[in-house]
C-alpha positions as CSV (number, residue, x, y, z in Angstrom):
1,M,58.9,29.1,-34.5
2,R,60.6,26.2,-32.7
3,I,58.9,23.1,-31.5
4,D,60.8,20.9,-29.1
5,S,60.2,17.4,-30.5
6,A,61.4,15.6,-27.3
7,K,58.3,16.8,-25.3
8,W,55.9,15.5,-28.0
9,V,57.3,12.0,-28.2
10,H,56.0,10.9,-24.9
11,L,52.6,12.6,-25.2
12,P,50.7,9.6,-26.8
13,N,52.1,7.2,-24.2
14,T,50.8,9.2,-21.3
15,Y,47.3,9.3,-22.9
16,E,47.3,5.5,-23.3
17,K,48.3,4.9,-19.7
18,K,45.5,7.0,-18.4
19,T,42.8,5.2,-20.5
20,Q,44.1,1.8,-19.4
21,A,43.9,2.8,-15.7
22,E,40.3,4.1,-16.1
23,T,38.8,0.8,-16.8
24,K,35.9,0.2,-14.3
25,P,34.9,-3.1,-12.9
26,E,31.5,-4.3,-13.8
27,P,28.9,-3.4,-11.2
28,T,27.3,-6.3,-9.4
29,R,23.6,-6.8,-9.9
30,Q,21.5,-6.0,-6.9
31,T,18.6,-8.3,-6.2
32,D,15.2,-7.2,-4.9
33,R,14.5,-7.7,-1.3
34,L,11.3,-8.0,0.6
35,S,11.1,-7.7,4.4
36,I,7.8,-8.3,6.3
37,S,7.4,-6.9,9.8
38,A,6.5,-9.2,12.7
39,E,3.2,-7.4,13.0
40,A,2.3,-8.2,9.3
41,R,3.4,-11.8,9.7
42,A,1.1,-12.1,12.8
43,R,-1.8,-10.8,10.8
44,F,-1.3,-13.4,8.1
45,E,-0.9,-16.2,10.5
46,E,-3.9,-15.5,12.7
47,P,-7.2,-17.2,11.7
48,V,-10.2,-15.3,10.4
49,K,-12.4,-14.3,13.4
50,H,-15.7,-14.1,11.7
51,P,-17.2,-17.5,10.5
52,D,-19.4,-15.7,7.9
53,R,-16.4,-14.1,6.3
54,L,-14.6,-17.5,6.3
55,E,-17.5,-19.1,4.5
56,K,-17.4,-16.3,1.9
57,I,-13.7,-16.7,1.4
58,N,-13.9,-20.4,1.0
59,A,-16.7,-20.0,-1.6
60,L,-14.6,-17.5,-3.6
61,K,-11.6,-19.8,-3.4
62,A,-13.8,-22.7,-4.8
63,E,-15.1,-20.5,-7.6
64,I,-11.5,-19.5,-8.5
65,D,-10.3,-23.1,-8.5
66,A,-13.2,-24.2,-10.6
67,G,-12.6,-21.4,-13.1
68,T,-16.1,-20.0,-12.7
69,Y,-15.2,-16.8,-10.9
70,S,-16.3,-13.7,-12.8
71,R,-17.4,-10.3,-11.9
72,D,-19.0,-7.5,-13.9
73,A,-16.5,-4.9,-14.9
74,R,-19.1,-2.1,-14.6
75,D,-19.9,-3.0,-11.0
76,I,-16.2,-3.0,-10.1
77,A,-15.7,0.4,-11.8
78,K,-18.7,1.8,-9.9
79,R,-17.2,0.7,-6.6
80,F,-13.9,2.3,-7.5
81,L,-15.6,5.6,-8.3
82,Q,-17.7,5.6,-5.1
83,G,-14.6,5.4,-3.0
């Protein structure tokens, strides 16, 4: 059996060249994006039409700011189950 040594001499060099060329650039990080439609923006900007609802909202905001806002977890669970 005869092995031609001239062919085998360059084999390691070709392997090294391929691995060096395969280095990949680091991917750039993508940031999260949020886009709000014009219709949704209009809904947020328009004032509340019902004064009773506005009073309730202001009362809830005051409770939250004062730190006294609390609701019974069982009542909340019942409302979820009712649909």
